[in-house]
PDB file of N, H, CA, C and O in Angstrom:
ATOM      1  N   MET A   1       7.300   5.566  34.798  1.00  0.00           N
ATOM      2  CA  MET A   1       7.104   4.927  34.211  1.00  0.00           C
ATOM      3  C   MET A   1       6.253   5.898  32.914  1.00  0.00           C
ATOM      4  O   MET A   1       6.433   5.505  31.761  1.00  0.00           O
ATOM      5  N   ALA A   2       5.522   6.901  33.088  1.00  0.00           N
ATOM      6  H   ALA A   2       5.375   7.220  34.024  1.00  0.00           H
ATOM      7  CA  ALA A   2       4.850   7.791  32.390  1.00  0.00           C
ATOM      8  C   ALA A   2       5.801   8.367  32.050  1.00  0.00           C
ATOM      9  O   ALA A   2       6.144   7.923  30.955  1.00  0.00           O
ATOM     10  N   THR A   3       6.869   9.643  32.606  1.00  0.00           N
ATOM     11  H   THR A   3       6.590  10.004  33.496  1.00  0.00           H
ATOM     12  CA  THR A   3       7.620   9.923  32.187  1.00  0.00           C
ATOM     13  C   THR A   3       8.680   8.982  30.877  1.00  0.00           C
ATOM     14  O   THR A   3       9.037   9.741  29.976  1.00  0.00           O
ATOM     15  N   THR A   4       9.077   7.797  30.741  1.00  0.00           N
ATOM     16  H   THR A   4       8.788   7.180  31.473  1.00  0.00           H
ATOM     17  CA  THR A   4       9.267   7.287  30.260  1.00  0.00           C
ATOM     18  C   THR A   4       8.835   6.411  29.047  1.00  0.00           C
ATOM     19  O   THR A   4       9.569   6.167  28.089  1.00  0.00           O
ATOM     20  N   LEU A   5       7.653   6.000  29.187  1.00  0.00           N
ATOM     21  H   LEU A   5       7.057   6.199  29.964  1.00  0.00           H
ATOM     22  CA  LEU A   5       6.558   6.069  27.711  1.00  0.00           C
ATOM     23  C   LEU A   5       6.720   7.854  26.692  1.00  0.00           C
ATOM     24  O   LEU A   5       7.222   7.803  25.569  1.00  0.00           O
ATOM     25  N   ALA A   6       6.380   8.851  27.101  1.00  0.00           N
ATOM     26  H   ALA A   6       5.972   8.892  28.013  1.00  0.00           H
ATOM     27  CA  ALA A   6       6.699  10.172  26.886  1.00  0.00           C
ATOM     28  C   ALA A   6       8.161   9.918  26.354  1.00  0.00           C
ATOM     29  O   ALA A   6       8.232   9.638  25.157  1.00  0.00           O
ATOM     30  N   LYS A   7       9.028   9.959  26.881  1.00  0.00           N
ATOM     31  H   LYS A   7       8.970  10.186  27.854  1.00  0.00           H
ATOM     32  CA  LYS A   7      10.467  10.108  26.001  1.00  0.00           C
ATOM     33  C   LYS A   7      10.040   9.049  24.300  1.00  0.00           C
ATOM     34  O   LYS A   7       9.980   9.454  23.139  1.00  0.00           O
ATOM     35  N   ALA A   8       9.789   7.423  24.963  1.00  0.00           N
ATOM     36  H   ALA A   8       9.838   7.094  25.906  1.00  0.00           H
ATOM     37  CA  ALA A   8       9.725   6.596  23.724  1.00  0.00           C
ATOM     38  C   ALA A   8       8.990   6.978  22.564  1.00  0.00           C
ATOM     39  O   ALA A   8       9.441   6.945  21.419  1.00  0.00           O
ATOM     40  N   ALA A   9       7.583   7.424  22.967  1.00  0.00           N
ATOM     41  H   ALA A   9       7.216   7.451  23.897  1.00  0.00           H
ATOM     42  CA  ALA A   9       7.311   7.806  21.628  1.00  0.00           C
ATOM     43  C   ALA A   9       7.936   9.441  21.420  1.00  0.00           C
ATOM     44  O   ALA A   9       8.251   9.935  20.337  1.00  0.00           O
ATOM     45  N   GLU A  10       7.977   9.789  22.118  1.00  0.00           N
ATOM     46  H   GLU A  10       7.721   9.388  22.998  1.00  0.00           H
ATOM     47  CA  GLU A  10       9.166  11.228  21.270  1.00  0.00           C
ATOM     48  C   GLU A  10       9.607  11.301  20.067  1.00  0.00           C
ATOM     49  O   GLU A  10       9.436  11.937  19.027  1.00  0.00           O
ATOM     50  N   SER A  11      10.739   9.779  20.864  1.00  0.00           N
ATOM     51  H   SER A  11      10.878   9.263  21.708  1.00  0.00           H
ATOM     52  CA  SER A  11      11.984   9.391  19.102  1.00  0.00           C
ATOM     53  C   SER A  11      11.017   8.921  17.973  1.00  0.00           C
ATOM     54  O   SER A  11      10.987   9.278  16.795  1.00  0.00           O
ATOM     55  N   VAL A  12      10.035   7.800  18.808  1.00  0.00           N
ATOM     56  H   VAL A  12      10.059   7.511  19.764  1.00  0.00           H
ATOM     57  CA  VAL A  12       8.960   7.397  17.337  1.00  0.00           C
ATOM     58  C   VAL A  12       9.040   9.472  15.604  1.00  0.00           C
ATOM     59  O   VAL A  12       8.719  10.660  15.583  1.00  0.00           O
ATOM     60  N   THR A  13       9.694   8.394  14.660  1.00  0.00           N
ATOM     61  H   THR A  13       9.954   7.428  14.677  1.00  0.00           H
ATOM     62  CA  THR A  13       9.224   9.330  13.830  1.00  0.00           C
ATOM     63  C   THR A  13       7.958   8.560  12.738  1.00  0.00           C
ATOM     64  O   THR A  13       7.271   9.247  11.982  1.00  0.00           O
ATOM     65  N   HIS A  14       7.908   7.970  12.778  1.00  0.00           N
ATOM     66  H   HIS A  14       8.465   7.412  13.393  1.00  0.00           H
ATOM     67  CA  HIS A  14       6.841   6.939  11.725  1.00  0.00           C
ATOM     68  C   HIS A  14       5.641   6.407  12.877  1.00  0.00           C
ATOM     69  O   HIS A  14       6.038   6.707  14.003  1.00  0.00           O
ATOM     70  N   ALA A  15       4.608   5.870  12.910  1.00  0.00           N
ATOM     71  H   ALA A  15       4.286   5.626  11.996  1.00  0.00           H
ATOM     72  CA  ALA A  15       4.276   4.996  12.866  1.00  0.00           C
ATOM     73  C   ALA A  15       4.271   3.857  11.752  1.00  0.00           C
ATOM     74  O   ALA A  15       4.264   2.657  12.028  1.00  0.00           O
ATOM     75  N   ALA A  16       4.275   4.341  10.542  1.00  0.00           N
ATOM     76  H   ALA A  16       4.280   5.316  10.318  1.00  0.00           H
ATOM     77  CA  ALA A  16       4.400   3.097   9.566  1.00  0.00           C
ATOM     78  C   ALA A  16       5.641   3.854   8.416  1.00  0.00           C
ATOM     79  O   ALA A  16       6.421   4.800   8.537  1.00  0.00           O
ATOM     80  N   ARG A  17       5.446   3.240   7.713  1.00  0.00           N
ATOM     81  H   ARG A  17       4.813   2.472   7.615  1.00  0.00           H
ATOM     82  CA  ARG A  17       7.252   4.283   6.396  1.00  0.00           C
ATOM     83  C   ARG A  17       7.151   2.393   5.216  1.00  0.00           C
ATOM     84  O   ARG A  17       7.595   1.261   5.409  1.00  0.00           O
ATOM     85  N   LEU A  18       6.447   2.953   4.257  1.00  0.00           N
ATOM     86  H   LEU A  18       6.086   3.872   4.100  1.00  0.00           H
ATOM     87  CA  LEU A  18       6.428   2.585   3.152  1.00  0.00           C
ATOM     88  C   LEU A  18       7.497   3.118   2.013  1.00  0.00           C
ATOM     89  O   LEU A  18       7.200   4.116   1.355  1.00  0.00           O
ATOM     90  N   GLU A  19       8.776   2.416   1.788  1.00  0.00           N
ATOM     91  H   GLU A  19       9.017   1.606   2.323  1.00  0.00           H
ATOM     92  CA  GLU A  19       9.785   2.957   0.814  1.00  0.00           C
ATOM     93  C   GLU A  19       9.534   2.548  -0.018  1.00  0.00           C
ATOM     94  O   GLU A  19       8.644   1.698   0.021  1.00  0.00           O
ATOM     95  N   ASN A  20       9.889   2.745  -0.750  1.00  0.00           N
ATOM     96  H   ASN A  20      10.612   3.435  -0.782  1.00  0.00           H
ATOM     97  CA  ASN A  20      10.148   2.425  -2.616  1.00  0.00           C
ATOM     98  C   ASN A  20       9.745   0.924  -3.031  1.00  0.00           C
ATOM     99  O   ASN A  20      10.593   0.053  -3.226  1.00  0.00           O
ATOM    100  N   VAL A  21       7.812   0.634  -3.192  1.00  0.00           N
ATOM    101  H   VAL A  21       7.123   1.342  -3.034  1.00  0.00           H
ATOM    102  CA  VAL A  21       7.492  -0.134  -2.918  1.00  0.00           C
ATOM    103  C   VAL A  21       7.145  -0.012  -4.940  1.00  0.00           C
ATOM    104  O   VAL A  21       6.637   0.917  -5.569  1.00  0.00           O
ATOM    105  N   SER A  22       7.788  -1.635  -5.537  1.00  0.00           N
ATOM    106  H   SER A  22       8.200  -2.389  -5.026  1.00  0.00           H
ATOM    107  CA  SER A  22       7.044  -2.149  -7.115  1.00  0.00           C
ATOM    108  C   SER A  22       6.490  -3.489  -6.453  1.00  0.00           C
ATOM    109  O   SER A  22       6.828  -4.106  -5.443  1.00  0.00           O
ATOM    110  N   LYS A  23       5.540  -3.691  -7.386  1.00  0.00           N
ATOM    111  H   LYS A  23       5.265  -3.190  -8.206  1.00  0.00           H
ATOM    112  CA  LYS A  23       4.946  -4.750  -7.885  1.00  0.00           C
ATOM    113  C   LYS A  23       4.465  -4.919  -9.054  1.00  0.00           C
ATOM    114  O   LYS A  23       3.725  -4.356  -9.861  1.00  0.00           O
ATOM    115  N   SER A  24       5.280  -6.146  -8.894  1.00  0.00           N
ATOM    116  H   SER A  24       5.881  -6.603  -8.239  1.00  0.00           H
ATOM    117  CA  SER A  24       4.654  -6.868 -10.402  1.00  0.00           C
ATOM    118  C   SER A  24       4.244  -8.337 -10.482  1.00  0.00           C
ATOM    119  O   SER A  24       4.648  -9.330  -9.877  1.00  0.00           O
ATOM    120  N   PHE A  25       2.980  -8.095 -11.755  1.00  0.00           N
ATOM    121  H   PHE A  25       2.652  -7.289 -12.246  1.00  0.00           H
ATOM    122  CA  PHE A  25       2.557  -9.473 -12.292  1.00  0.00           C
ATOM    123  C   PHE A  25       2.977  -9.884 -13.158  1.00  0.00           C
ATOM    124  O   PHE A  25       3.447  -9.234 -14.092  1.00  0.00           O
ATOM    125  N   ALA A  26       2.868 -11.967 -13.002  1.00  0.00           N
ATOM    126  H   ALA A  26       2.486 -12.495 -12.243  1.00  0.00           H
ATOM    127  CA  ALA A  26       3.259 -12.070 -14.400  1.00  0.00           C
ATOM    128  C   ALA A  26       1.805 -12.280 -15.585  1.00  0.00           C
ATOM    129  O   ALA A  26       0.623 -12.534 -15.357  1.00  0.00           O
ATOM    130  N   ALA A  27       2.295 -12.125 -16.424  1.00  0.00           N
ATOM    131  H   ALA A  27       3.256 -11.919 -16.610  1.00  0.00           H
ATOM    132  CA  ALA A  27       1.131 -12.491 -17.129  1.00  0.00           C
ATOM    133  C   ALA A  27       1.823 -12.309 -18.518  1.00  0.00           C
ATOM    134  O   ALA A  27       2.913 -11.851 -18.859  1.00  0.00           O
ATOM    135  N   PRO A  28       0.308 -13.076 -19.466  1.00  0.00           N
ATOM    136  CA  PRO A  28       0.359 -13.762 -20.727  1.00  0.00           C
ATOM    137  C   PRO A  28       1.721 -12.255 -21.770  1.00  0.00           C
ATOM    138  O   PRO A  28       2.824 -12.726 -22.050  1.00  0.00           O
ATOM    139  N   GLY A  29       1.547 -11.124 -22.078  1.00  0.00           N
ATOM    140  H   GLY A  29       0.652 -10.742 -21.851  1.00  0.00           H
ATOM    141  CA  GLY A  29       2.464 -10.255 -22.534  1.00  0.00           C
ATOM    142  C   GLY A  29       3.812  -9.810 -21.748  1.00  0.00           C
ATOM    143  O   GLY A  29       4.356  -8.712 -21.861  1.00  0.00           O
ATOM    144  N   GLY A  30       4.265 -10.948 -20.882  1.00  0.00           N
ATOM    145  H   GLY A  30       3.823 -11.840 -20.790  1.00  0.00           H
ATOM    146  CA  GLY A  30       5.123 -10.431 -19.688  1.00  0.00           C
ATOM    147  C   GLY A  30       4.644  -9.572 -18.234  1.00  0.00           C
ATOM    148  O   GLY A  30       3.623  -9.251 -17.626  1.00  0.00           O
ATOM    149  N   PRO A  31       5.961  -9.466 -18.160  1.00  0.00           N
ATOM    150  CA  PRO A  31       5.407  -9.064 -15.944  1.00  0.00           C
ATOM    151  C   PRO A  31       4.408  -7.348 -17.019  1.00  0.00           C
ATOM    152  O   PRO A  31       4.818  -6.704 -17.985  1.00  0.00           O
ATOM    153  N   GLN A  32       2.878  -7.197 -16.080  1.00  0.00           N
ATOM    154  H   GLN A  32       2.545  -7.721 -15.296  1.00  0.00           H
ATOM    155  CA  GLN A  32       2.946  -5.586 -15.503  1.00  0.00           C
ATOM    156  C   GLN A  32       3.247  -4.882 -14.032  1.00  0.00           C
ATOM    157  O   GLN A  32       2.832  -4.756 -12.880  1.00  0.00           O
ATOM    158  N   LEU A  33       3.985  -4.626 -14.693  1.00  0.00           N
ATOM    159  H   LEU A  33       4.323  -4.728 -15.629  1.00  0.00           H
ATOM    160  CA  LEU A  33       4.074  -3.301 -13.245  1.00  0.00           C
ATOM    161  C   LEU A  33       2.746  -2.906 -12.624  1.00  0.00           C
ATOM    162  O   LEU A  33       1.972  -2.760 -13.570  1.00  0.00           O
ATOM    163  N   VAL A  34       1.920  -2.589 -11.125  1.00  0.00           N
ATOM    164  H   VAL A  34       2.549  -2.708 -10.357  1.00  0.00           H
ATOM    165  CA  VAL A  34       0.764  -2.590 -10.961  1.00  0.00           C
ATOM    166  C   VAL A  34       1.110  -1.201  -9.298  1.00  0.00           C
ATOM    167  O   VAL A  34       0.277  -0.552  -8.666  1.00  0.00           O
ATOM    168  N   LEU A  35       2.659  -1.261  -9.139  1.00  0.00           N
ATOM    169  H   LEU A  35       3.336  -1.789  -9.653  1.00  0.00           H
ATOM    170  CA  LEU A  35       3.425  -0.199  -8.213  1.00  0.00           C
ATOM    171  C   LEU A  35       4.389  -0.035  -8.847  1.00  0.00           C
ATOM    172  O   LEU A  35       4.905  -0.829  -9.634  1.00  0.00           O
ATOM    173  N   ASP A  36       4.962   1.748  -8.368  1.00  0.00           N
ATOM    174  H   ASP A  36       4.543   2.393  -7.729  1.00  0.00           H
ATOM    175  CA  ASP A  36       6.128   1.769  -8.645  1.00  0.00           C
ATOM    176  C   ASP A  36       7.620   2.983  -8.254  1.00  0.00           C
ATOM    177  O   ASP A  36       8.279   3.803  -8.893  1.00  0.00           O
ATOM    178  N   ASP A  37       7.588   2.516  -7.003  1.00  0.00           N
ATOM    179  H   ASP A  37       7.053   1.850  -6.483  1.00  0.00           H
ATOM    180  CA  ASP A  37       8.233   2.840  -5.949  1.00  0.00           C
ATOM    181  C   ASP A  37       6.738   3.755  -5.461  1.00  0.00           C
ATOM    182  O   ASP A  37       6.116   4.279  -6.385  1.00  0.00           O
ATOM    183  N   ILE A  38       6.563   3.810  -5.000  1.00  0.00           N
ATOM    184  H   ILE A  38       7.068   3.385  -4.249  1.00  0.00           H
ATOM    185  CA  ILE A  38       5.406   4.371  -4.156  1.00  0.00           C
ATOM    186  C   ILE A  38       5.937   4.023  -3.353  1.00  0.00           C
ATOM    187  O   ILE A  38       6.465   2.928  -3.155  1.00  0.00           O
ATOM    188  N   SER A  39       5.839   5.521  -2.354  1.00  0.00           N
ATOM    189  H   SER A  39       5.411   6.410  -2.515  1.00  0.00           H
ATOM    190  CA  SER A  39       6.760   5.445  -0.878  1.00  0.00           C
ATOM    191  C   SER A  39       5.566   6.971   0.347  1.00  0.00           C
ATOM    192  O   SER A  39       5.131   8.043  -0.073  1.00  0.00           O
ATOM    193  N   LEU A  40       5.435   6.439   1.661  1.00  0.00           N
ATOM    194  H   LEU A  40       5.788   5.568   2.003  1.00  0.00           H
ATOM    195  CA  LEU A  40       4.255   7.420   2.575  1.00  0.00           C
ATOM    196  C   LEU A  40       4.791   6.975   4.146  1.00  0.00           C
ATOM    197  O   LEU A  40       4.967   5.848   4.608  1.00  0.00           O
ATOM    198  N   ASP A  41       4.928   7.956   4.602  1.00  0.00           N
ATOM    199  H   ASP A  41       4.785   8.871   4.226  1.00  0.00           H
ATOM    200  CA  ASP A  41       5.216   8.066   6.012  1.00  0.00           C
ATOM    201  C   ASP A  41       4.076   8.288   6.572  1.00  0.00           C
ATOM    202  O   ASP A  41       3.308   9.068   6.010  1.00  0.00           O
ATOM    203  N   VAL A  42       3.664   7.613   7.899  1.00  0.00           N
ATOM    204  H   VAL A  42       4.288   6.979   8.355  1.00  0.00           H
ATOM    205  CA  VAL A  42       2.954   7.865   8.706  1.00  0.00           C
ATOM    206  C   VAL A  42       3.016   8.463   9.581  1.00  0.00           C
ATOM    207  O   VAL A  42       3.942   7.978  10.232  1.00  0.00           O
ATOM    208  N   ALA A  43       2.450   9.617  10.310  1.00  0.00           N
ATOM    209  H   ALA A  43       1.699  10.011   9.781  1.00  0.00           H
ATOM    210  CA  ALA A  43       3.032  10.237  11.470  1.00  0.00           C
ATOM    211  C   ALA A  43       2.479   9.423  12.365  1.00  0.00           C
ATOM    212  O   ALA A  43       1.436   8.855  12.039  1.00  0.00           O
ATOM    213  N   PRO A  44       3.391   9.042  14.472  1.00  0.00           N
ATOM    214  CA  PRO A  44       1.962   8.356  15.287  1.00  0.00           C
ATOM    215  C   PRO A  44       0.892   9.504  15.288  1.00  0.00           C
ATOM    216  O   PRO A  44       0.825  10.678  14.926  1.00  0.00           O
ATOM    217  N   GLY A  45       0.363   8.882  15.678  1.00  0.00           N
ATOM    218  H   GLY A  45       0.418   7.928  15.972  1.00  0.00           H
ATOM    219  CA  GLY A  45      -1.455  10.262  15.923  1.00  0.00           C
ATOM    220  C   GLY A  45      -2.173  10.769  14.919  1.00  0.00           C
ATOM    221  O   GLY A  45      -3.042  11.640  14.946  1.00  0.00           O
ATOM    222  N   GLU A  46      -1.477   9.781  13.498  1.00  0.00           N
ATOM    223  H   GLU A  46      -0.771   9.073  13.476  1.00  0.00           H
ATOM    224  CA  GLU A  46      -1.308  10.787  12.762  1.00  0.00           C
ATOM    225  C   GLU A  46      -3.215   9.418  12.009  1.00  0.00           C
ATOM    226  O   GLU A  46      -3.349   8.219  12.253  1.00  0.00           O
ATOM    227  N   PHE A  47      -4.053  10.180  11.311  1.00  0.00           N
ATOM    228  H   PHE A  47      -3.944  11.154  11.113  1.00  0.00           H
ATOM    229  CA  PHE A  47      -5.289   9.184  10.725  1.00  0.00           C
ATOM    230  C   PHE A  47      -5.153   9.223   8.800  1.00  0.00           C
ATOM    231  O   PHE A  47      -5.960   9.995   8.282  1.00  0.00           O
ATOM    232  N   VAL A  48      -4.154   8.409   7.754  1.00  0.00           N
ATOM    233  H   VAL A  48      -3.499   7.782   8.174  1.00  0.00           H
ATOM    234  CA  VAL A  48      -4.422   7.986   6.497  1.00  0.00           C
ATOM    235  C   VAL A  48      -5.766   7.211   6.217  1.00  0.00           C
ATOM    236  O   VAL A  48      -6.392   7.138   7.274  1.00  0.00           O
ATOM    237  N   THR A  49      -6.086   6.923   5.721  1.00  0.00           N
ATOM    238  H   THR A  49      -5.578   6.982   4.861  1.00  0.00           H
ATOM    239  CA  THR A  49      -6.958   6.040   4.192  1.00  0.00           C
ATOM    240  C   THR A  49      -6.676   6.831   2.867  1.00  0.00           C
ATOM    241  O   THR A  49      -6.785   7.998   2.490  1.00  0.00           O
ATOM    242  N   LEU A  50      -6.270   5.660   2.352  1.00  0.00           N
ATOM    243  H   LEU A  50      -6.181   4.712   2.658  1.00  0.00           H
ATOM    244  CA  LEU A  50      -6.265   5.105   0.993  1.00  0.00           C
ATOM    245  C   LEU A  50      -7.738   5.155   0.228  1.00  0.00           C
ATOM    246  O   LEU A  50      -8.708   4.504   0.616  1.00  0.00           O
ATOM    247  N   LEU A  51      -7.741   5.973  -0.842  1.00  0.00           N
ATOM    248  H   LEU A  51      -6.952   6.502  -1.157  1.00  0.00           H
ATOM    249  CA  LEU A  51      -8.381   5.920  -1.283  1.00  0.00           C
ATOM    250  C   LEU A  51      -8.795   5.643  -2.701  1.00  0.00           C
ATOM    251  O   LEU A  51      -8.175   6.418  -3.428  1.00  0.00           O
ATOM    252  N   GLY A  52      -9.858   4.590  -3.629  1.00  0.00           N
ATOM    253  H   GLY A  52     -10.362   3.960  -3.038  1.00  0.00           H
ATOM    254  CA  GLY A  52      -9.056   4.951  -5.244  1.00  0.00           C
ATOM    255  C   GLY A  52     -10.690   3.698  -5.549  1.00  0.00           C
ATOM    256  O   GLY A  52     -11.367   3.250  -4.624  1.00  0.00           O
ATOM    257  N   ALA A  53     -10.950   3.399  -7.111  1.00  0.00           N
ATOM    258  H   ALA A  53     -10.401   3.763  -7.863  1.00  0.00           H
ATOM    259  CA  ALA A  53     -11.738   2.746  -7.498  1.00  0.00           C
ATOM    260  C   ALA A  53     -11.390   1.122  -7.399  1.00  0.00           C
ATOM    261  O   ALA A  53     -10.256   0.670  -7.556  1.00  0.00           O
ATOM    262  N   SER A  54     -12.582   0.321  -7.108  1.00  0.00           N
ATOM    263  H   SER A  54     -13.504   0.688  -6.981  1.00  0.00           H
ATOM    264  CA  SER A  54     -12.061  -1.208  -7.252  1.00  0.00           C
ATOM    265  C   SER A  54     -10.745  -1.708  -7.856  1.00  0.00           C
ATOM    266  O   SER A  54     -10.690  -1.198  -8.975  1.00  0.00           O
ATOM    267  N   GLY A  55      -9.900  -2.296  -7.693  1.00  0.00           N
ATOM    268  H   GLY A  55      -9.945  -2.710  -6.784  1.00  0.00           H
ATOM    269  CA  GLY A  55      -8.569  -2.509  -8.939  1.00  0.00           C
ATOM    270  C   GLY A  55      -7.509  -1.962  -8.580  1.00  0.00           C
ATOM    271  O   GLY A  55      -6.358  -2.371  -8.736  1.00  0.00           O
ATOM    272  N   CYS A  56      -7.743  -1.358  -8.265  1.00  0.00           N
ATOM    273  H   CYS A  56      -8.678  -1.027  -8.138  1.00  0.00           H
ATOM    274  CA  CYS A  56      -6.426  -0.037  -8.238  1.00  0.00           C
ATOM    275  C   CYS A  56      -5.359  -0.189  -7.733  1.00  0.00           C
ATOM    276  O   CYS A  56      -4.306   0.075  -8.314  1.00  0.00           O
ATOM    277  N   GLY A  57      -5.422  -0.551  -6.797  1.00  0.00           N
ATOM    278  H   GLY A  57      -6.278  -0.765  -6.326  1.00  0.00           H
ATOM    279  CA  GLY A  57      -3.793  -1.219  -5.987  1.00  0.00           C
ATOM    280  C   GLY A  57      -3.631  -0.981  -4.128  1.00  0.00           C
ATOM    281  O   GLY A  57      -2.699  -1.045  -3.327  1.00  0.00           O
ATOM    282  N   LYS A  58      -5.563  -0.591  -4.031  1.00  0.00           N
ATOM    283  H   LYS A  58      -6.320  -0.539  -4.682  1.00  0.00           H
ATOM    284  CA  LYS A  58      -5.818  -0.148  -2.356  1.00  0.00           C
ATOM    285  C   LYS A  58      -4.268  -1.463  -1.333  1.00  0.00           C
ATOM    286  O   LYS A  58      -3.153  -1.285  -0.844  1.00  0.00           O
ATOM    287  N   SER A  59      -5.166  -2.567  -1.514  1.00  0.00           N
ATOM    288  H   SER A  59      -6.073  -2.711  -1.910  1.00  0.00           H
ATOM    289  CA  SER A  59      -4.418  -3.811  -0.848  1.00  0.00           C
ATOM    290  C   SER A  59      -2.839  -4.718  -1.603  1.00  0.00           C
ATOM    291  O   SER A  59      -2.230  -5.710  -1.204  1.00  0.00           O
ATOM    292  N   THR A  60      -2.727  -4.249  -2.228  1.00  0.00           N
ATOM    293  H   THR A  60      -3.222  -3.442  -2.552  1.00  0.00           H
ATOM    294  CA  THR A  60      -1.476  -4.525  -2.955  1.00  0.00           C
ATOM    295  C   THR A  60      -0.576  -4.163  -2.461  1.00  0.00           C
ATOM    296  O   THR A  60       0.313  -4.735  -1.829  1.00  0.00           O
ATOM    297  N   LEU A  61      -0.931  -2.176  -2.990  1.00  0.00           N
ATOM    298  H   LEU A  61      -1.653  -1.712  -3.503  1.00  0.00           H
ATOM    299  CA  LEU A  61       0.018  -1.543  -1.597  1.00  0.00           C
ATOM    300  C   LEU A  61       0.005  -2.259  -0.113  1.00  0.00           C
ATOM    301  O   LEU A  61       1.169  -2.341   0.278  1.00  0.00           O
ATOM    302  N   LEU A  62      -0.617  -2.626   0.530  1.00  0.00           N
ATOM    303  H   LEU A  62      -1.563  -2.560   0.212  1.00  0.00           H
ATOM    304  CA  LEU A  62      -0.752  -2.216   1.743  1.00  0.00           C
ATOM    305  C   LEU A  62       0.165  -3.854   2.066  1.00  0.00           C
ATOM    306  O   LEU A  62       0.435  -4.194   3.218  1.00  0.00           O
TER     307      LEU A  62
END
């Protein structure tokens, strides 16, 4: 069974992937684009953190 799990883990190229993410919100002056074409790959075993000021879009991205 350990061999099967090892082979399965080797075939995984991404633990998480965001590809071409965009987000806009309705605003009085028209749509407000807050994320534009964001892509992110996280490899298995990789540790990633998003840092930024309050309101910069970290939670919106996730």
